[in-house]
N, C-alpha and C positions, 0 to 999 in steps of 0.2 A: 709800478706794477709789482705786486707781490709774487714771489715764486710759488709755483704749484706745490712744491714740497712743504711749504709753510701753510698754504691754504688747506691742504688735505688734513692737517692736524686740527682744523677747526671746521668740522662738517656742519655745524649748526648755523654757520653764517651762510646766507643765501647768495653765494658767489655768482651763480648764473643769472639770477635776477638783478643783481647789482650791475653786472656787465651788460645785460639787456637794457636796463634803464639808461645806462650811459650811451649805448648805441642809439637808442631812440632820441636822446637829447642831441647828440652830435650829428647824426645823419637825418634826423627829422623824418623817420620812416612813416609815421602816421599822419603827416600833415601838420596842422597847427598844434603846438604844444601848449597845454593849459598851464599858465604860470602859477596858478593857485595849487595845482597838483605838485609841481616842482617844489614850491615853498613848503607844502605840507610834508613831503618826503624828507626834505632837508631838515625841517624843524623837528620832526618826529623820530627820524632814524639816523641822521648823520652824526649827532654827538656821540651816541653809543658806539657806532661803527668806528668813528675816529679814535675813541679811547681804546677800543679793542685792537685796532691796527697798531696803535702806538705801543701797546703792550707786546703784541706779536713781534714787532720790529726790534724792540728793546731786548726781548728775551730770546727770541728765535724759536723757542719750542714751548714755552709756558702756555697753558690754556688760558684764554682770555675770558 
């Protein structure tokens, strides 16, 4: 988990949506989870998010 003090420096990243998606996956709030949707999210968004988070963790304050 990233500290809130670091997340606030990157307001363009949709932190609430990321957390919400995680909650749906973990707790299965909506019933059946469509594996194609999960794959699409992972394929389309995860690489950019991972790169941004690595930069954030490495620098601590640099804009990603």
